N, C-alpha and C positions, 0 to 999 in steps of 0.2 A: 169411677168418675165418668161422667158423660163426655163423649167425643165432640168437643166444640172447636175443633181446629179450623174448620171452614169459617166459622163466625169470627174468630180472632184474626185469621189471615185477611179476610175481606175488610175488617175494621182497620187493620194496619194499613192497607192500601189506600183506603179512602182518606183516613186522617193524614197520611203523608201527602197525598196529592192535593187535598183541599185546604188543609190548615197549616201543616208544619213547613212544607217547602215554601209556600208563599210568605211565611214569617221570616225567612232568611233575610229579606229586605223589608223591614217593617215600616220604614219612612223613606219617601223619595220626593224629589222636586224635578221638574222638567229642565232639560238643558235647551239652550238656544242652538238651533241648527241651521247651517247654511251649506250650500253645495255648489260646486263647479264641475261641469261635465267636460272631460277632455274630448277634444273634437275628433280624435282618431285613435291611433295606438297609444299605449301607456306612455306617459311623459316622465322625465326625470323627477326625482323627489323635490328638488329645489323648485322646479317649475310648478309642480302641483301645490306646494306650500305657498308660492308667491301669487297664485291666481286669486282673482277677486270672486268670492262666492256670493250666491244670492240665497235669501232665506227660503227654507223648506220646512214643512211641518210634518210630524208623524201622521201617517195615513196617506201621504202624497206618493204618487208613482215616481219611480226613478229607474234608471238602468236599462239602456238599450242592450240587446244581446252583444256580449263580448266587449262592452264598454267599460270605461273607468270613470268613476265619479269621486271627487275629493270633498269629503264632508269636514266642516269645521264645527266643533261643538264647544260651547262656552257656558260657564255657569259659576255660581257663587255658593260655597258651602255655607249653609245656615248657621247662625251663631250658636243655636241650641245643640248643634252636633259636635261641638268642641270635645275633643278626646275620644270620639267614637271613630270606628273604622268606616271609611267612606269609599265607595266604588262607583265608577260610571258604568251604567248598563247600556250597552250600545247594540240594539237589535236592528239590523239592516233590513229585516223582513224575512228572517230565517224560517225554514222548516226544520224543527229540532231533530227530525229523524234522518237527515241527509247531510251530515258533516262531510265537507270535501266535494260535494256534488252540486253546489249552487253558488250564490254570492258569498264573497269572503272579504275580509279587510285586514289591513295592517295599520296599526295605530302608531302615530309619531308625536313627539313633543314639538313645540314650535321651533326648536333649534334643529329639527331634522333627525334627531336620534330616535330609533325605533323603540317601541315599548313592548308590544306583543301583537299577535294575530287575533283576528275575530272570526269565529265560525259558529255554527248553530249550538255546539256544546261548549262554547267558550266565549261568552258575550261580555264578560266583565273586564274592567281595567281598574286596578287598585289606585286610588287617589292618595290615600294615606290616612293618618289619624291626626288632623290639625289640632294643635293645642288651644287654638282660638277659632272661632267662626270667622266667616267673612273671606276665606281664602278663595282666590279666583282659579278657576280650572279652565284650561284651553288645550284641546287635543285635535289632532287632524287624523282623518281616516282615509287611506287610499283604498277605495272599495271597487271590487271587480264584480260586474254584473254578469257572471258566467251563467249561461242558461242551464236548466236541468234537462239533460239528454236522456238519462236513464231514469224515467219517472214511474208513476203508478197509473195504469198497468205498465209493465216494462216492455221493452223491445218494440215499441211503436215507432214507425218511420217518422223522421223529423228533418226539416231543412235548417234547424237551429245549429247544426254541427259545422257550419261554415259561415264566417262572417259575411261572405259574398251573397249568401242566400237567406240569412237569418232575419232580415228586416230590421226595423228600428223601433218597434213598439216597446215601451217599458215593461220589464218583467216583474219588478218587485215594488212593494209598498213599504215605506219606511215605518218601522214599528217603534218600540219603546226606546227613547233616548233620554235617560234620567241620570241624575245623581242620587245615590241611595246609601242608606246606612246598612252595613253588612254586620249581621248578628252572628259572630263566631260560634256561640253556644248552640244556636238553632241549627247552624250548618253542621256542626259536629254531631248533633242529635240525628239529623238526617242520615249521616254516614253510618252511625251506629245502627239505626233502624234498618237501613238498606242491607248492610252486611249481615246482620243477624237474621233478618227476614229472608234474604236470599239463601243463606246457608240452611236455615230451618227447612225450607222446601225441598232441599236435596237429601236430607237425612231420612233414614227408615222411619216409617210411621210408627213402628212398634219399638223404637229405640228411645232410651232414657234421655239422651241429649236433645232430641227434637222436642220433647215435652218440656225440658228445662228452658229451652229457648222460648217456647210458646208462652210459658207462664211469666217469664221475665219481660217479654214484649208486652204482655197484657198488663203487667204492673206498670210498665213505663207509660203506656197509653192512658192508664188510670191516673197517672201523676201529671199528665198534661192538661192544663186548663185551656180548653179550646177558645176561650175568650181572652186568654193571656198566655199564648204559647211562648212568647219571649221571656216572660217572667217565671215560667215553670220548666223551661228546657233543662236547666241543670238538675232539677229534682228528677226529671224523667231519666236523664242520663245516669244518675246515681243508682237507679234500679237495674241498670244494665252492667254495672261494673263487674259483678261476680261472673256473669257468663262470658264476658269479654276477656277476663283474666285467666280463664281456665286453659291450660296449655294444650298444645297438640299432642297426639299420641306419638310415642317414639317411632312407630312404624309409618307415620304419615308421609304421604307423597310430598316431594320437595320440588318446588317450582322456582326456577330462576326467572324473575320478571326483568325484561329488558325494555326500557322505554323506546318506542318506535313510532314511526309514521311512514308506512309504506307508500311513497309517493310515486305514482306512475309518471315516468318522464314525459309521456304524452299518452292520452287515452281519449277521454271525453272532453278534452281541452287541448289546445295547441301547445307547442314547445314554449312559446313565449310566455304562456300563462304558467307553465310549470316553474319557470324562473321565479315568478312572484310567489307561487305556492310554497316553494322551498324556503324563500326569505321569511314568509309569514310563519311557517312551522318552526324554523330555526329560532326566530325571535321568541316564539312561545316557549320553546324548550329551554333556552338560555335563561329566560325569566323564571321558569319553574325550577330549574336547577339552583338558582339563588335562594328560592324559598324553601326548598325541600332537600335537606342535607343527605338523605339516604338514596335519592333518586339518581338513576343512571340512564342516559339516553344513547342510543346507537343509531347512526345514519349510514346508509350504504350509498353506492353509486358516486364515484369520484366526479362524474360530470356535474352532479348537483352541487357538490362542494365547490367546484370550479365556477359554477354560476354565481354562487354567493360571493366568492372572492371577486369576480369580475363586475358584478352588477350591484352588490350591496356591501360595500366595504365596511359600513358601520355595523352590519350584522356580523360580518366576517371577524371583526375585532372581538366581538363577544364570543363567537364560536371558538376561535383559537385559544382564548383564555380558558374556556371550559374544557377543551381538549388537553391543554397543559395540566389541568387538574385531574385528568383521567376520568372525567364524568360525561363528556360528549365524545362518544367513541366512533372513530372511523370503522365501518364494518364492510366486509364482503370482498374487498380487493379487486373489484371489476369497474370498468368505466361506467357501465350501466348494468342494471339487472336485465341482461339480455335474454332473448330466446336462446335456447341451447340446442335445438334440433337443427335449425337451418343455417346458422353461421358456418362458414367453411373453416377448415383446419386453422389457417393462419389468423383468420379473424377472431376465432374463439381464443387463440393464444394471446392475441393483441388485446382483448378485453382485460386480461389479467396484467399484461405488460403495462398498459397505460393506467389502469386503475391502481395497481399496487405502486407503481412509480410515483403517482401523484401523492399518495399518502406518505411514502418514504421521503419524498422531496420536501413536502410541507411540514411533516410532523415527526419524521424519523420513525414511523410506525409501519412495520411489515406484517400485514394481516395473515394469520394462518387459517382463518375461517372464511368460507365462501357463503354468502348470504343471498339466497334466491327463493324467498318465500312463495312467489307468485308465478313462476315460470312454468310453461305448459308441457312439462315432461322434460327428461334429461337424456341426451344421447349417450350411447355406451362408450364413446371415446373420451368423455369428459374427465373421468378420474385421473388419467394420465396427464392431461393438461393442467389440472389443479396441482398435482404433485410437481410437475415440471416448472410451475410458477412459484414454487416454494410454499404452497399451502397444503393443508392435510385434513381439513374438516369441511363438511357441507351441512347447511341447514335449508330445508324447504318444508312447506306444509301442503303444497298444491296437490300432491298425490292423494290427499284425503278427499278430493273432489271426484275421484273416479267413480263412475256410475255402476260398474259391474262387479268388480272384485275389491275386497278390502285388503289393503297391504298388510302383511303379517307382522311387521316390526315397526317400532318407533325409533329405536337406536340400533344401528347395525353397521357393518362394513359393506361398502358398495365396491364391487369389483368391476373394472372396465375391461375393454377388449384385449388389453395387453397384459392383464393380471394385476395392475395397480389397484390398491384398495384404499378407500377413503373413509374415515369415520364420519358417519352420517346420522343426523337426527331429524326426525319429523315431529314437531311439537304436537302432542296429543290433544292440546286445546283446540286444534282444528281451525285455527284462524290466525291471521297476522294482524287482526284488529281487536285483540283482546281488551276488554274494558274492566277486568277484574270482577266481573259479576260472579255471584255464587254459583250460578249454573255452569258458567265456563270453567271455573276452577274444579268443580265436582266432576265435570265431564272429562277434564284432563286426567284426573286421578282414576276414574273408572275405565277410561278409554286406554290408558297406557298398557301396551301390550307386552312389556318386558318386566312386569311385576314379578317379584320374587328373586330376581337377579340384578335389578336396577331400580332406582327409586327417584331419579332426577329427570325433570323435563324443563323445557324452556317455553316461556310465554311472551311473544312479542306484543307489547302493550301500548295501545294508543290508536287514535283514529287514523286511518290511512287511505290508500287509493288516491283520494284527492287531497290528502294531507290533513294537518291539524295536530296530530301527535297525542301525547299523553296529557291528561287533565289532572287538575288538583284533586278531583274526586277519585280518580283511579289511584293516585298516590295515597290518599287517605284510606281507601279500602285495603290496599296492599299492607299498610301499617297495621291494620286490625287483624289481618290473617297471617301476619308474620309467625305467630305461634298461637293458634286458636283451635281448641278442641273441635273435632268434626270436619275441619278444613285442611286442605293441603297447606303446607308451610311455605310462605312466599318470601323471597329475598330479592331485592334489586341488586343486580350485578351485571358486569359486562359479558358478552357472549364467550369470551376466552375463559373466564372463570367457570362458567357452566360446563364448557367442553372439558376442561381439566378434571372437574368432578366426575363427569359422566364416563370419561375414559378410565379414571382410576377405579371406579366401582364396577366397571363392566370390561374387564380385560380381554375376554373372548366372546364378543358379540357375534350373532349370526351373520351370515354373508349372503348378500343378494348379488347375483351375477347378471350382467347385461343392462340394457337400457332400463331406465325408470319411465315407463310408458304411462302417460296420463290418459285414462279411459274417458276422455271428454275433450272438447275443443279441438277435434281433429281437423276441422275445416280451416283452421288457421294456417295449415300448410298450403292453402290455395287462394284464400281471399286476398284481394288487392294484388293482382298479378304484376302490375307494373312496379310496385314497391319491391316485390321479390326479385324481379328482373334487375332492377336498379341495384339491389344489394349484390346479387351474383356477379354482375358485370363490373361493379365497383371493386369487388374482391379480386377479380381477374386482372383488372387494370392496375391495381395496387401491386400485385405480384410482378407484373411487367415493369411498372415504373421503377420499383426497387431494383429489379434485376438489371435493366438496361442502364439506369443511372449509376449503379455500382460498377457495371462493366465499363462505362464511359469514364468514370472517375479513375479506375485503375489503368485502363488501356490508353485513354486520351487526355488524362489530367483535368477532365471536366469537373466543374463544381457539383457537389452532391446536394440535392434540395432537402436538407434535413427538416427545416421548419415547415416547408410546404407539405411534405409527406406526413409529418407528425399531425399537422392540422387536418389533413384529409382523412387520415386514419381515424381520428377522433370523431369526425363528422359521420363516417361510415359506421363506426361502432355505436354512436348515439342512435342511429336509425335501426340498429338491431334490437333496440328495446322491445320488451316482450308484448307490447301492443302496437308497435309500428310495423316491424317486419312481419309479424303474424297477421296483419291486415285487420285488426280489431279496433282501430281508432276512428275518430270522426273524419269527415271528408276533408276538412281543413288540413289535418295532419298529412293525409296522403297527397293532397294537391301540392303542399309544400315539399313533401318528400320527392315527388316526381321532378320538381324544378331543381331541388338540391342534387339529385343524382345526375341530371343533365349537366349541371355546373361541374360536378366532380369528374364526370367523364371527359368533359372538355379540358379541364386542367390536367388530368392524368395523361390524356392523349398528347397534350402539348409537351409534358415532361418526357414521355416516351419518344416522341418524334425528335425532340432536341437531342436526346441521348443517342438515338440511332443514327442521326445525321452526323453527329460527332464521330461515331464509330465507322460509318460508311465512307465519310469523306466526300469530296466533290468529284463527280464523274457521271457516266452514263450507263454503268453496268446495273443490272437488276439483282440487287442484293436481298435475299430472303432471310428474315429473322425468325427464329423459332423459340418462342417463350415457354413452350411446354417442357416437361421434364424427361421427354423421350426423343430420341432422334426421329426426324420426319423428313421423308423425301430427300435423305442424304444430308440434311442440316442437323448438326448436333444439338442436343438440348442445351438451351441457353447461349447459343451461338448463331452465326450467320454465314451464308455462303451464296455465291452466285450459282444458280441452278437453272436448268432448262424447264420448260413448261411441263406440267403433269399431263400424261396422256389421258384423253377423254374417250368415252365409248358412245357410239351412236345407238339410240333406241331403235327397236324395230317393232313392227306391228305383230300382234298376237292373234293366233287363230281363235275365232269366236269373239273378237273385239278386245280392245285395250292394247297394251304395249308390253314389250319385254326389254328389261335393262340387263345387260350381261357384260362381265369382264372375266379375267382369268380366275377370280376367286368366288364370284357370286352371280347367280342368275335370279332375277326377280320378275315375276309375272304380275301385271296390274290389269285387272279385267275391265270391262266396259263400264262398270260402276265406280272405277277408281279405287277399288280395293285390292290389297295385295293378297293374291290367292296362292302364291308360291314364293319362297325365299330359300333357294337351294344353295347349300354350301358345296361348291364344286370340289374343294380340297377333300372334304370328308365324305362326299357323296351322301349328304343328309339333308332332308327337308325340314324346314322350320315350322311351316304352317300346317296344322292338322287337316286331314282330309275333310273336304266339304265345308271348311271354315275360311274366314278371311281376316286378315290383319289390317292395320291402319283404319280401323273402324271407329268412327266417331259415334258416341252414344250420349243421349240426352236424358237426364233424369229430372223429375220434380225435386225441389230442394226447399223444404219448409220445416226446419227443425222445431222441436217443442219450445225451445227458448235459445237464447244466446246466438242470434242469427249469423253474424259474421264469424263466430267462433265454432259453431257446432254443425256437424252433419250426422244425422241419426240413421241408424242402420236400415230403417224401413225405406230409405230413399231408393234402395235397390229393387223394391217390389215392382216398380214401374220403370220401364226403359223404352226409349225410341231409338232404334238403330238408324242412323242417317246414311242410308245406302243410295238414295237417289242423287244423281249427279247432273248438274246443269251443263257441265263441260268436262271432257277428258281428252286432252290434246297434247301434242309434243311442245316442249318449251326448251329449245336448245338441246342439250344433252340429257334433259330430264322430261318428266311427264307432269303435266299441269292438270289439277282437278279443281273444279269449283262446285260448291253446293250452297243451297239456300234453305233455310228453315226458320220458322217463326218470323221474326223481324231481323234475322242475322244471316250473314254469309260467311263461308269458309273457303279459302283458296289455299291449296297445297301444291308444292312442287317437290317431286321425288327424283333423286339422283343417286348415282353410285359414287362412292369414294373408297377405292380399294375394296376391302371386304365389308364395307359398311353401306347400308341404305340410308341416305340422309333424307329427312322429311322436314321441309320448312312449311309451317302452318301459319296462315294469317287469318285471324278471326275478327270480323266486324260485328261486335257483340252487343245486342240490344234486347236481351231477355231479362226477365226478373224471376227470382226464386227458381232458378234452374241450375243444373250442375252438368258440365260438359266434360266427358271422358274420351280418351283415345285408347282403343283396346288393341292388344297384340296377343291373340291366342297362339300358344306355342306347343308343338308336338314333343313335349318333355314330361317326364314323370320325376317330380322332385318333392321331397318332403319339406324342404326349406329353400330359402333364397337369400341372397346377400344384397344389401343396400349400403351404398357408401355413406360413411359418417366421418367425423373428424379423425384424421390420421389412421384410416383403415376402413373396415366395414363390419357390419353386424348382421347376424342371421336372424330371420324370422320364419315361423312355420307357414306352410302353405295350407295346412289343414286346420280344423277347428275342433280337435279332440277335447279341449277344455275351455272353460269360459275365459281363461287368460288369453288363449290364442284367438278365440272368436271375437274378443273385444278389440283386437288390432286390425279392424277392417279397413282402416285408412292409416297409412304410415308415411314416414319421411325417408327420402333418400337425397343424396347430394347429386353427383354427376351420373351415377349409374345404378341400375338394378341388374342383378346377374342371376340366372336360373341355370342349373346344371344337372345333368345326369353324369355318372362316372364316365369321363372321357370326352364329353361334348356338352357345350352350353351355349346360351344366347344372352347377350347383353343388350339392354335398352338404355341409351345415354341421352342426356338432355343438356340444354344450355341455361335453363332458368326455372324449371319446375321442381317441386319438392313432393307434393302429395301423390300417392299412388295406392293401388290395391293389387293384391295377387291372390287368385283363387285357383282351384283345381276341380276337374270333373273327369269321370271315367266315361268314355264313349261306348257306343254299342259294340265296336270292334275290340273292346277291352283295352284300347290305348288310353293314355291319360293326356288330357289337355290342361296345361297350366297357362292361365291368362294373366298377363301383366297389363294393368290399365293406368295410364297417366292421367292425373287430374289437371285439366287445363283452366277452366274458368268456373266461377260461381257468380250468383247475382243476388246476395242478400240485401235487404233494405234497412238494416240496422247494424251499426249506427250511421252508416253512410248510405242514404237511399238511392244513390246512383253508382254503387260499387261496380267497378270494372266495365262500365259502359264505354264503348268505343273500340278502337282498333288495337289488336295485340298480335305480336309475332313470336313464334316459338320455333326452336330447332330441336329435333329429336333424331336419333339414329338407331337402327336395328342392326346388330352385329352378330349374325349367325356364326356358330363355331367358336365363339369367344371363350377363352379361359378368363379367370378372374384378373390375370395380368393384362389381357386384352381389354377387359372392361375399364380398368384403371387408365390405360394408355388412351383409349378412344374417348373416354370422358374428358381427359385433359385436352385432346386435340379439338374437340367440339367447342370447348370453352375458351381455348387460347388459339385462335386462328393465326396462321403465319402472317407476317407483315412484310410488304414489299417496299424497299427504299432504293432510290437511284443513287449510286455512289461510285467510288473508285475501288473500294475493297473487294478482294476476291474471297476473303474469309475473315470472320471475327471469331477468334478462339474463345470458347466459354471460360469463365472464371474458374469453374470447377466441373469436372466430369466424374461420373460414377460408372463402375464397370459391371454393375448388376442392375438390370431393369426393375427388379423387385424393390430396389431402394429408390424412393421418390424424393427428390429435393423440392421442398415446398417454399423455401425462401433463400434468396441470395441478396444480401444487402450490406451496406456499411453499418458498423456498429453505431448505436444511438448516441454514444458519448462523444462522437466527433473525432475519434482517434484515427480514423481511416482504416481500422481493422475490418476485415471481411467476415461477416457472419453467415454461416450456412446451416440451414435446418433441414433435416431429412428423416424419413421413417421407412420401416419395412411395410410394404403396402399389400402383400398377398396373404397374410396370416400364417407365414411359415418362418423358418429360420433363414438368415441371410448373412453372407460374408461378402464384404465389399471394400474396394479401395477407392478413396476419393483422391483425385489428382488435381491440384491447384494449377491454374494456368498462369501463375505469377510466383515470384519468389516468396517463400514463407519462412519467417524466422521462428515461429513458435505456434503451436496448436493447443488450444485450451478448451476443454469441455465446459459448457455453461448451462445455466437454467434459461428459462425464457427471457428473463430480464438481463441476460448476457453477463451474469455474475458467475465467476469460476465455481465449478463443482468438482473438477478433476485436477490432477496435477498438471502443471505446464509441461509441454514437450510431448504430450501424447501423440501417437502416430496417426496416420490417415487410413489405416486399415482397421475396419470395424466388424464386429460380430453382433448381429441384432436378433433380439427375440421377436416373436410374431408381433407386429404392429409397434415395435419399440420406436420411440421418438428420441432424436439426438440433436443437440445444437452444438456446433463448434465455432470457435472464434479463431480465425487465422490472422495472426499478426504479420503484417507485410515486412519483408526484409528491406 
């Protein structure tokens, strides 16, 4: 037989595109359309429905950037359509290839009840099958004219990303607005042809099944009369019955399809638009659930559920009904799908506390699955947090985006820094926007790395990022491949059902130890510095607000601000979403974030001040409060005392220019260029700076990645570097040294001072560069094969060498408060108050000594999606700690992030609520229990990576001690004592019932 595959395949494509798909709607009549443009921000539904619209015709321009337009469409079903299925086709001017990234709409009935959302792949609204003609149709569409930010070509700078700079020119032209007859037979034929045609292309060319499909498709095309597609569709479908009914092989890969719409809580749209995106998608999905009995939809992010409840009660009613039926599934158990690299220990814990508690309170559902398909890598401390929250499974697919190395598993156990293991699945379909295409399903089966020992994978199915969700076409395709020869077998089911099957069939999966590092999007650790600073400072302030408010409640009977703290935590958690905190959202998002963080700081400082004044009383003594978890200047952790001032040291001039800072612990030499040429540990008699080199060195690189500007820094940026060694000024500034430099259009001012054994470096940058990367370098005279960087509830180690591609790929990484480099017996810590990105490299000098260089990432200047990223003034605080152990790094990191507070009062001492007798055990939270009982909750962990035995001593009468999970639910027997033995990095939460 001649090979005519290409001929038949090309015929199928053309006939589908030009004849069969257009015949799905064989008859149509235009609707009458009128529009009212809301004058500012979106208005309540009632106001939009009550407005007086003006006529508009298809082809007319509409939609200023970020505007809202209310369309009213009216029409009459023709008499001759009686008994036929009728749909309204409402095309707002869509680009079919960009669902979620452009204009969208939510359709309402005249009574204000929502019908469904509109997007490029979902333009229809079912009107019904009227028994008689003449039925009047009236619908309202709340249309959002969101601009296309990520267009073609992508990553081009645009000012459309902020309403303040986007202008007012209309972005869209109204397209088809019709009533039309929907031909179910033709639509089903389209689904048959698409499924079989897509499957055919994935099968081996020399396989029997591929040729069976080819010949069946050819027969079906022969049966179609191109002049009467509607009259011959059933005949064409009959030719396909045989190949569609052939069952899947017993060994076929099994795919659990989960309806999904990964909706970014903010990205190329602001938070307020996400509120509407969620409502549109939820409306679509509840409507689809009513039409498709096998379909199951899962939605994560408790914040998005809360938005529906608050802003769209009519949608919420439909959602809660579907949840009760077990078909609209709360997933993930987190407040938002947050970044997991940068959130601090307590913030990461609270993502689960607030997320899980919402689903428990609203639905009685306690999720065991963590759902994070799009987060940019996963910190090594996360497994313990997941387990401590009462969950045990994780799903993500983002690691499939790694540029260098292919992850070796799809189903495995992920082991964290403390030894906790979490059952983890990476969907081999390699997308969280699966559309049930034959290529995607075949890729999942071929790609699955655990073949032979496992056969189940999961496919999140539906349009996401900007929302939209699953379509009826996806459901129809899934029905055809439920049991189809040559295809994986697909079943709709909730995530929990998939995980149960996967765990049962794979009882001993492989283990991956340590962080799940994404070899991409590394620049998200630096972009939008003020957003990152706002997060870190909010976390620190929340720690203090809970600590001092709890102390004031116990010590002084003050009211504890439960509701305020709950609200503020949720605000901070929201802004840890994986496009806000990473700095990859539009300008509008980050402008709002800066204002939000300012308001959060003001409110938290007021809570702290009120509590501390209640504790200090009225008087004129200088009372110093220490919110850090270690004693400082004689003030106990979590307590306060009256203390004398800290002794300062006077700088002196240095031979050859510059200055010397020296105290009993440290001598630092700063040369005439303002560079640190010596940092000498007087206790150990050890120099930190390698011979002939200089620390506190600002370095400037070009920064123009191949794509994903705000997200990526590509390794070739290192090929070109400018050392900023010229100083405009090096002078004394009180007990410190002031250095000023200028470069390009920017200036940097630094002040260097000593604080005990620490060199404090305050850096102010007035930044006006574009596509540049600013680093602060500290070459150290240390030979180390690995270094430690703080993560949640501990630290993780990374190699300083590049023996393998896995190590080489980690050329930019995340730390929290410190990086620590150590030879046996002596180390150096570099601590910070608000930066995350860094790199560590090593080189062997001519004298055979090794230089290990730690570089802090300060600022970037990408132009997409925010063309003005990070322009303006920034302030950073870093500290170099020569001679530091890992314990010193932990302590100094807290000291830099939690400065002492001075209050005038009468008290000579405020006793801490809880003290710990081992500095290796760090208390991360002291608060009152969330249930309002007045119990004190204390959370702590072993911080150095070793074993610890510690005794906690309460500063108040305790009736009972109960070990709990993160949600403050008992996990141990009441009456447990306050002496604890901890594994390395072990996390413990205790609830102390007050006597």
